[in-house]
All heavy atoms as a GROMACS GRO file, in nm:
protein
  446
    1MET      N    1   6.130  11.638  10.715
    1MET     CA    2   6.272  11.640  10.718
    1MET      C    3   6.321  11.500  10.754
    1MET      O    4   6.273  11.437  10.846
    1MET     CB    5   6.319  11.742  10.822
    1MET     CG    6   6.469  11.756  10.824
    1MET     SD    7   6.528  11.869  10.950
    1MET     CE    8   6.498  12.025  10.871
    2SER      N    9   6.421  11.451  10.681
    2SER     CA   10   6.470  11.316  10.706
    2SER      C   11   6.576  11.318  10.816
    2SER      O   12   6.648  11.416  10.833
    2SER     CB   13   6.530  11.258  10.578
    2SER     OG   14   6.641  11.334  10.539
    3ALA      N   15   6.581  11.209  10.888
    3ALA     CA   16   6.679  11.198  10.996
    3ALA      C   17   6.817  11.171  10.936
    3ALA      O   18   6.829  11.103  10.835
    3ALA     CB   19   6.640  11.084  11.089
    4PRO      N   20   6.920  11.227  10.996
    4PRO     CA   21   7.056  11.200  10.944
    4PRO      C   22   7.092  11.053  10.961
    4PRO      O   23   7.056  10.990  11.061
    4PRO     CB   24   7.145  11.290  11.030
    4PRO     CG   25   7.066  11.319  11.152
    4PRO     CD   26   6.922  11.314  11.112
    5SER      N   27   7.159  10.999  10.863
    5SER     CA   28   7.196  10.858  10.870
    5SER      C   29   7.315  10.840  10.964
    5SER      O   30   7.399  10.928  10.979
    5SER     CB   31   7.231  10.806  10.731
    5SER     OG   32   7.343  10.875  10.681
    6ASP      N   33   7.320  10.725  11.025
    6ASP     CA   34   7.429  10.692  11.116
    6ASP      C   35   7.546  10.639  11.033
    6ASP      O   36   7.547  10.525  10.990
    6ASP     CB   37   7.383  10.588  11.218
    6ASP     CG   38   7.492  10.557  11.318
    6ASP    OD1   39   7.585  10.639  11.334
    6ASP    OD2   40   7.483  10.450  11.381
    7ARG      N   41   7.646  10.723  11.010
    7ARG     CA   42   7.759  10.686  10.927
    7ARG      C   43   7.872  10.625  11.007
    7ARG      O   44   7.978  10.595  10.953
    7ARG     CB   45   7.807  10.806  10.851
    7ARG     CG   46   7.701  10.862  10.756
    7ARG     CD   47   7.755  10.974  10.678
    7ARG     NE   48   7.863  10.923  10.595
    7ARG     CZ   49   7.877  10.949  10.467
    7ARG    NH1   50   7.792  11.026  10.407
    7ARG    NH2   51   7.978  10.901  10.399
    8SER      N   52   7.854  10.607  11.137
    8SER     CA   53   7.962  10.555  11.219
    8SER      C   54   7.990  10.408  11.191
    8SER      O   55   8.098  10.359  11.222
    8SER     CB   56   7.931  10.575  11.366
    8SER     OG   57   7.817  10.499  11.402
    9GLN      N   58   7.896  10.337  11.132
    9GLN     CA   59   7.914  10.195  11.105
    9GLN      C   60   7.960  10.168  10.962
    9GLN      O   61   7.987  10.053  10.928
    9GLN     CB   62   7.783  10.121  11.132
    9GLN     CG   63   7.735  10.130  11.275
    9GLN     CD   64   7.836  10.072  11.373
    9GLN    OE1   65   7.897   9.970  11.347
    9GLN    NE2   66   7.855  10.139  11.486
   10GLU      N   67   7.971  10.271  10.880
   10GLU     CA   68   8.015  10.252  10.742
   10GLU      C   69   8.167  10.243  10.737
   10GLU      O   70   8.236  10.311  10.811
   10GLU     CB   71   7.969  10.369  10.656
   10GLU     CG   72   7.820  10.377  10.639
   10GLU     CD   73   7.779  10.494  10.552
   10GLU    OE1   74   7.865  10.552  10.484
   10GLU    OE2   75   7.661  10.528  10.553
   11PRO      N   76   8.221  10.159  10.647
   11PRO     CA   77   8.366  10.153  10.635
   11PRO      C   78   8.422  10.281  10.573
   11PRO      O   79   8.352  10.352  10.500
   11PRO     CB   80   8.389  10.033  10.544
   11PRO     CG   81   8.262  10.017  10.469
   11PRO     CD   82   8.153  10.067  10.559
   12LEU      N   83   8.547  10.311  10.603
   12LEU     CA   84   8.610  10.430  10.548
   12LEU      C   85   8.633  10.418  10.398
   12LEU      O   86   8.629  10.519  10.326
   12LEU     CB   87   8.743  10.457  10.618
   12LEU     CG   88   8.734  10.498  10.764
   12LEU    CD1   89   8.873  10.511  10.823
   12LEU    CD2   90   8.658  10.628  10.777
   13MET      N   91   8.661  10.296  10.351
   13MET     CA   92   8.678  10.274  10.208
   13MET      C   93   8.630  10.134  10.174
   13MET      O   94   8.618  10.050  10.262
   13MET     CB   95   8.824  10.293  10.166
   13MET     CG   96   8.920  10.193  10.222
   13MET     SD   97   9.090  10.206  10.161
   13MET     CE   98   9.136  10.367  10.210
   14THR      N   99   8.606  10.113  10.048
   14THR     CA  100   8.559   9.982  10.005
   14THR      C  101   8.673   9.881  10.007
   14THR      O  102   8.791   9.918  10.010
   14THR     CB  103   8.500   9.988   9.864
   14THR    OG1  104   8.604  10.025   9.773
   14THR    CG2  105   8.387  10.088   9.856
   15LEU      N  106   8.638   9.755  10.004
   15LEU     CA  107   8.739   9.650  10.001
   15LEU      C  108   8.821   9.660   9.873
   15LEU      O  109   8.944   9.640   9.876
   15LEU     CB  110   8.671   9.513  10.011
   15LEU     CG  111   8.763   9.392  10.007
   15LEU    CD1  112   8.860   9.395  10.124
   15LEU    CD2  113   8.682   9.265  10.006
   16ARG      N  114   8.759   9.693   9.763
   16ARG     CA  115   8.829   9.708   9.635
   16ARG      C  116   8.934   9.817   9.644
   16ARG      O  117   9.049   9.799   9.601
   16ARG     CB  118   8.729   9.740   9.525
   16ARG     CG  119   8.791   9.762   9.390
   16ARG     CD  120   8.683   9.791   9.285
   16ARG     NE  121   8.740   9.814   9.155
   16ARG     CZ  122   8.765   9.934   9.105
   16ARG    NH1  123   8.736  10.043   9.173
   16ARG    NH2  124   8.819   9.947   8.985
   17ALA      N  125   8.899   9.932   9.702
   17ALA     CA  126   8.994  10.042   9.715
   17ALA      C  127   9.110  10.004   9.806
   17ALA      O  128   9.225  10.038   9.780
   17ALA     CB  129   8.923  10.166   9.767
   18ALA      N  130   9.080   9.933   9.914
   18ALA     CA  131   9.185   9.892  10.006
   18ALA      C  132   9.283   9.796   9.940
   18ALA      O  133   9.405   9.808   9.958
   18ALA     CB  134   9.124   9.828  10.130
   19VAL      N  135   9.232   9.702   9.861
   19VAL     CA  136   9.319   9.606   9.793
   19VAL      C  137   9.406   9.677   9.690
   19VAL      O  138   9.526   9.651   9.679
   19VAL     CB  139   9.235   9.494   9.728
   19VAL    CG1  140   9.318   9.411   9.632
   19VAL    CG2  141   9.172   9.408   9.835
   20ILE      N  142   9.349   9.769   9.616
   20ILE     CA  143   9.424   9.842   9.514
   20ILE      C  144   9.534   9.926   9.578
   20ILE      O  145   9.649   9.926   9.532
   20ILE     CB  146   9.329   9.927   9.428
   20ILE    CG1  147   9.244   9.837   9.339
   20ILE    CG2  148   9.406  10.028   9.344
   20ILE    CD1  149   9.133   9.908   9.266
   21LEU      N  150   9.503   9.997   9.684
   21LEU     CA  151   9.604  10.080   9.750
   21LEU      C  152   9.712   9.994   9.817
   21LEU      O  153   9.830  10.031   9.815
   21LEU     CB  154   9.538  10.172   9.851
   21LEU     CG  155   9.453  10.284   9.792
   21LEU    CD1  156   9.385  10.363   9.902
   21LEU    CD2  157   9.538  10.375   9.705
   22MET      N  158   9.673   9.881   9.874
   22MET     CA  159   9.772   9.793   9.936
   22MET      C  160   9.866   9.735   9.830
   22MET      O  161   9.988   9.731   9.850
   22MET     CB  162   9.702   9.679  10.010
   22MET     CG  163   9.798   9.585  10.079
   22MET     SD  164   9.718   9.442  10.152
   22MET     CE  165   9.651   9.362  10.008
   23LEU      N  166   9.812   9.694   9.719
   23LEU     CA  167   9.894   9.640   9.611
   23LEU      C  168   9.989   9.747   9.557
   23LEU      O  169  10.107   9.721   9.535
   23LEU     CB  170   9.804   9.586   9.499
   23LEU     CG  171   9.871   9.519   9.381
   23LEU    CD1  172   9.947   9.396   9.429
   23LEU    CD2  173   9.768   9.482   9.277
   24GLY      N  174   9.938   9.868   9.538
   24GLY     CA  175  10.022   9.977   9.491
   24GLY      C  176  10.134  10.010   9.588
   24GLY      O  177  10.248  10.035   9.548
   25THR      N  178  10.104  10.007   9.717
   25THR     CA  179  10.205  10.036   9.818
   25THR      C  180  10.312   9.928   9.821
   25THR      O  181  10.432   9.958   9.831
   25THR     CB  182  10.138  10.049   9.956
   25THR    OG1  183  10.040  10.153   9.950
   25THR    CG2  184  10.239  10.081  10.063
   26GLN      N  185  10.273   9.803   9.811
   26GLN     CA  186  10.370   9.694   9.813
   26GLN      C  187  10.463   9.700   9.692
   26GLN      O  188  10.584   9.682   9.706
   26GLN     CB  189  10.298   9.560   9.818
   26GLN     CG  190  10.232   9.532   9.950
   26GLN     CD  191  10.152   9.404   9.950
   26GLN    OE1  192  10.120   9.348   9.844
   26GLN    NE2  193  10.119   9.355  10.068
   27ILE      N  194  10.409   9.726   9.577
   27ILE     CA  195  10.491   9.736   9.456
   27ILE      C  196  10.583   9.857   9.465
   27ILE      O  197  10.700   9.851   9.425
   27ILE     CB  198  10.402   9.741   9.330
   27ILE    CG1  199  10.322   9.612   9.316
   27ILE    CG2  200  10.485   9.768   9.206
   27ILE    CD1  201  10.404   9.488   9.297
   28ALA      N  202  10.533   9.968   9.518
   28ALA     CA  203  10.616  10.089   9.530
   28ALA      C  204  10.732  10.067   9.626
   28ALA      O  205  10.845  10.109   9.599
   28ALA     CB  206  10.529  10.206   9.578
   29VAL      N  207  10.707  10.001   9.738
   29VAL     CA  208  10.814   9.973   9.833
   29VAL      C  209  10.918   9.881   9.769
   29VAL      O  210  11.040   9.903   9.782
   29VAL     CB  211  10.758   9.911   9.962
   29VAL    CG1  212  10.868   9.854  10.049
   29VAL    CG2  213  10.679  10.016  10.039
   30ALA      N  214  10.874   9.779   9.699
   30ALA     CA  215  10.967   9.688   9.633
   30ALA      C  216  11.051   9.762   9.528
   30ALA      O  217  11.173   9.742   9.520
   30ALA     CB  218  10.890   9.573   9.568
   31ALA      N  219  10.988   9.848   9.450
   31ALA     CA  220  11.062   9.923   9.348
   31ALA      C  221  11.162  10.018   9.413
   31ALA      O  222  11.276  10.032   9.365
   31ALA     CB  223  10.964  10.001   9.260
   32GLY      N  224  11.123  10.083   9.521
   32GLY     CA  225  11.214  10.174   9.589
   32GLY      C  226  11.333  10.102   9.650
   32GLY      O  227  11.447  10.147   9.637
   33VAL      N  228  11.309   9.989   9.714
   33VAL     CA  229  11.418   9.912   9.775
   33VAL      C  230  11.513   9.860   9.668
   33VAL      O  231  11.636   9.868   9.683
   33VAL     CB  232  11.360   9.797   9.861
   33VAL    CG1  233  11.469   9.698   9.901
   33VAL    CG2  234  11.292   9.854   9.984
   34LEU      N  235  11.458   9.806   9.561
   34LEU     CA  236  11.544   9.754   9.454
   34LEU      C  237  11.624   9.866   9.388
   34LEU      O  238  11.739   9.845   9.348
   34LEU     CB  239  11.460   9.680   9.351
   34LEU     CG  240  11.403   9.546   9.396
   34LEU    CD1  241  11.310   9.489   9.290
   34LEU    CD2  242  11.514   9.449   9.428
   35THR      N  243  11.567   9.984   9.378
   35THR     CA  244  11.639  10.097   9.320
   35THR      C  245  11.756  10.138   9.408
   35THR      O  246  11.866  10.166   9.360
   35THR     CB  247  11.544  10.216   9.298
   35THR    OG1  248  11.436  10.174   9.216
   35THR    CG2  249  11.615  10.331   9.231
   36VAL      N  250  11.736  10.141   9.540
   36VAL     CA  251  11.844  10.174   9.633
   36VAL      C  252  11.952  10.066   9.630
   36VAL      O  253  12.072  10.096   9.629
   36VAL     CB  254  11.790  10.196   9.776
   36VAL    CG1  255  11.903  10.204   9.876
   36VAL    CG2  256  11.706  10.322   9.782
   37LEU      N  257  11.909   9.940   9.629
   37LEU     CA  258  12.006   9.831   9.627
   37LEU      C  259  12.087   9.828   9.497
   37LEU      O  260  12.197   9.773   9.494
   37LEU     CB  261  11.936   9.697   9.648
   37LEU     CG  262  11.878   9.674   9.787
   37LEU    CD1  263  11.804   9.541   9.793
   37LEU    CD2  264  11.987   9.680   9.893
   38ALA      N  265  12.034   9.887   9.392
   38ALA     CA  266  12.107   9.894   9.266
   38ALA      C  267  12.213  10.003   9.268
   38ALA      O  268  12.289  10.018   9.171
   38ALA     CB  269  12.009   9.918   9.151
   39GLY      N  270  12.216  10.080   9.376
   39GLY     CA  271  12.321  10.181   9.390
   39GLY      C  272  12.278  10.322   9.357
   39GLY      O  273  12.363  10.410   9.348
   40ASN      N  274  12.150  10.345   9.341
   40ASN     CA  275  12.101  10.479   9.310
   40ASN      C  276  12.074  10.557   9.438
   40ASN      O  277  12.065  10.500   9.547
   40ASN     CB  278  11.974  10.472   9.225
   40ASN     CG  279  12.001  10.418   9.088
   40ASN    OD1  280  12.086  10.468   9.016
   40ASN    ND2  281  11.931  10.312   9.052
   41ALA      N  282  12.059  10.687   9.425
   41ALA     CA  283  12.033  10.774   9.539
   41ALA      C  284  11.889  10.756   9.587
   41ALA      O  285  11.802  10.704   9.515
   41ALA     CB  286  12.056  10.920   9.500
   42TRP      N  287  11.863  10.801   9.711
   42TRP     CA  288  11.729  10.790   9.768
   42TRP      C  289  11.626  10.869   9.687
   42TRP      O  290  11.512  10.826   9.674
   42TRP     CB  291  11.728  10.838   9.913
   42TRP     CG  292  11.779  10.735  10.006
   42TRP    CD1  293  11.904  10.729  10.060
   42TRP    CD2  294  11.710  10.620  10.054
   42TRP    NE1  295  11.916  10.617  10.139
   42TRP    CE2  296  11.798  10.548  10.138
   42TRP    CE3  297  11.582  10.570  10.034
   42TRP    CZ2  298  11.761  10.430  10.202
   42TRP    CZ3  299  11.547  10.452  10.098
   42TRP    CH2  300  11.634  10.384  10.180
   43ALA      N  301  11.668  10.984   9.634
   43ALA     CA  302  11.574  11.064   9.556
   43ALA      C  303  11.528  10.988   9.432
   43ALA      O  304  11.410  10.994   9.394
   43ALA     CB  305  11.638  11.197   9.516
   44VAL      N  306  11.619  10.919   9.370
   44VAL     CA  307  11.583  10.838   9.252
   44VAL      C  308  11.490  10.724   9.293
   44VAL      O  309  11.394  10.692   9.221
   44VAL     CB  310  11.711  10.784   9.184
   44VAL    CG1  311  11.677  10.691   9.069
   44VAL    CG2  312  11.798  10.898   9.137
   45ALA      N  313  11.515  10.666   9.409
   45ALA     CA  314  11.431  10.556   9.457
   45ALA      C  315  11.290  10.605   9.487
   45ALA      O  316  11.192  10.534   9.458
   45ALA     CB  317  11.492  10.494   9.582
   46VAL      N  318  11.279  10.724   9.544
   46VAL     CA  319  11.146  10.778   9.573
   46VAL      C  320  11.069  10.806   9.443
   46VAL      O  321  10.949  10.778   9.433
   46VAL     CB  322  11.157  10.906   9.659
   46VAL    CG1  323  11.025  10.978   9.669
   46VAL    CG2  324  11.210  10.871   9.797
   47LEU      N  325  11.139  10.860   9.344
   47LEU     CA  326  11.073  10.884   9.215
   47LEU      C  327  11.032  10.753   9.148
   47LEU      O  328  10.923  10.743   9.090
   47LEU     CB  329  11.165  10.964   9.124
   47LEU     CG  330  11.186  11.108   9.163
   47LEU    CD1  331  11.292  11.172   9.074
   47LEU    CD2  332  11.056  11.186   9.155
   48ALA      N  333  11.116  10.652   9.157
   48ALA     CA  334  11.081  10.521   9.100
   48ALA      C  335  10.963  10.460   9.173
   48ALA      O  336  10.872  10.402   9.111
   48ALA     CB  337  11.202  10.428   9.107
   49ALA      N  338  10.962  10.473   9.305
   49ALA     CA  339  10.850  10.419   9.383
   49ALA      C  340  10.720  10.491   9.350
   49ALA      O  341  10.614  10.429   9.340
   49ALA     CB  342  10.880  10.430   9.533
   50GLY      N  343  10.726  10.621   9.333
   50GLY     CA  344  10.606  10.697   9.296
   50GLY      C  345  10.551  10.655   9.161
   50GLY      O  346  10.429  10.640   9.143
   51GLY      N  347  10.639  10.637   9.067
   51GLY     CA  348  10.596  10.591   8.935
   51GLY      C  349  10.538  10.452   8.939
   51GLY      O  350  10.438  10.421   8.872
   52ALA      N  351  10.601  10.365   9.018
   52ALA     CA  352  10.550  10.228   9.031
   52ALA      C  353  10.413  10.228   9.099
   52ALA      O  354  10.324  10.152   9.060
   52ALA     CB  355  10.648  10.143   9.111
   53PHE      N  356  10.395  10.312   9.200
   53PHE     CA  357  10.267  10.320   9.268
   53PHE      C  358  10.157  10.366   9.172
   53PHE      O  359  10.050  10.306   9.164
   53PHE     CB  360  10.276  10.416   9.387
   53PHE     CG  361  10.146  10.432   9.461
   53PHE    CD1  362  10.108  10.338   9.554
   53PHE    CD2  363  10.064  10.541   9.438
   53PHE    CE1  364   9.988  10.352   9.624
   53PHE    CE2  365   9.944  10.555   9.506
   53PHE     CZ  366   9.906  10.461   9.599
   54ALA      N  367  10.185  10.473   9.099
   54ALA     CA  368  10.085  10.527   9.006
   54ALA      C  369  10.050  10.425   8.897
   54ALA      O  370   9.932  10.406   8.864
   54ALA     CB  371  10.137  10.656   8.944
   55GLY      N  372  10.151  10.361   8.843
   55GLY     CA  373  10.125  10.261   8.739
   55GLY      C  374  10.048  10.141   8.790
   55GLY      O  375   9.958  10.091   8.724
   56THR      N  376  10.083  10.097   8.910
   56THR     CA  377  10.014   9.982   8.968
   56THR      C  378   9.869  10.013   9.000
   56THR      O  379   9.780   9.932   8.973
   56THR     CB  380  10.086   9.934   9.095
   56THR    OG1  381  10.221   9.902   9.062
   56THR    CG2  382  10.018   9.814   9.155
   57VAL      N  383   9.844  10.130   9.056
   57VAL     CA  384   9.706  10.168   9.088
   57VAL      C  385   9.624  10.182   8.961
   57VAL      O  386   9.509  10.135   8.955
   57VAL     CB  387   9.704  10.297   9.173
   57VAL    CG1  388   9.563  10.353   9.183
   57VAL    CG2  389   9.759  10.270   9.312
   58ALA      N  390   9.680  10.244   8.859
   58ALA     CA  391   9.606  10.258   8.732
   58ALA      C  392   9.576  10.122   8.671
   58ALA      O  393   9.464  10.097   8.623
   58ALA     CB  394   9.686  10.344   8.636
   59PHE      N  395   9.675  10.033   8.674
   59PHE     CA  396   9.653   9.899   8.618
   59PHE      C  397   9.553   9.820   8.700
   59PHE      O  398   9.463   9.756   8.645
   59PHE     CB  399   9.787   9.824   8.609
   59PHE     CG  400   9.774   9.683   8.563
   59PHE    CD1  401   9.747   9.656   8.429
   59PHE    CD2  402   9.786   9.577   8.651
   59PHE    CE1  403   9.734   9.526   8.384
   59PHE    CE2  404   9.774   9.447   8.608
   59PHE     CZ  405   9.748   9.420   8.474
   60ALA      N  406   9.567   9.823   8.833
   60ALA     CA  407   9.480   9.745   8.919
   60ALA      C  408   9.336   9.794   8.912
   60ALA      O  409   9.242   9.714   8.920
   60ALA     CB  410   9.530   9.749   9.063
   61ARG      N  411   9.316   9.925   8.896
   61ARG     CA  412   9.180   9.976   8.883
   61ARG      C  413   9.111   9.921   8.760
   61ARG      O  414   8.989   9.898   8.760
   61ARG     CB  415   9.181  10.129   8.874
   61ARG     CG  416   9.200  10.196   9.007
   61ARG     CD  417   9.184  10.346   8.996
   61ARG     NE  418   9.046  10.377   8.958
   61ARG     CZ  419   9.010  10.487   8.894
   61ARG    NH1  420   9.101  10.576   8.859
   61ARG    NH2  421   8.885  10.509   8.864
   62SER      N  422   9.187   9.901   8.653
   62SER     CA  423   9.125   9.850   8.531
   62SER      C  424   9.105   9.698   8.535
   62SER      O  425   9.017   9.647   8.467
   62SER     CB  426   9.210   9.888   8.409
   62SER     OG  427   9.334   9.822   8.413
   63VAL      N  428   9.186   9.628   8.614
   63VAL     CA  429   9.178   9.483   8.617
   63VAL      C  430   9.082   9.433   8.725
   63VAL      O  431   9.002   9.342   8.702
   63VAL     CB  432   9.318   9.422   8.639
   63VAL    CG1  433   9.312   9.272   8.661
   63VAL    CG2  434   9.406   9.455   8.521
   64ILE      N  435   9.092   9.491   8.845
   64ILE     CA  436   9.009   9.446   8.956
   64ILE      C  437   8.872   9.513   8.946
   64ILE      O  438   8.862   9.634   8.949
   64ILE     CB  439   9.073   9.480   9.092
   64ILE    CG1  440   9.208   9.411   9.104
   64ILE    CG2  441   8.983   9.440   9.207
   64ILE    CD1  442   9.286   9.450   9.226
   65GLY      N  443   8.772   9.437   8.932
   65GLY     CA  444   8.645   9.504   8.918
   65GLY      C  445   8.528   9.423   8.945
   65GLY      O  446   8.419   9.446   8.947
   0.00000   0.00000   0.00000
């Protein structure tokens, strides 16, 4: 029987995943703020931010590698 590995020293996510999620979050916040500043409702800004996040993550996954 093999001994269980010590997973306490492993990172929670890879550096690549952290960069992609950080980039997606920054773009989503920028899109949401710009949408609100353009005079739209908060609900519209949240939907725009969600779309920007999804698009950025999909794009960054294909580019960063």
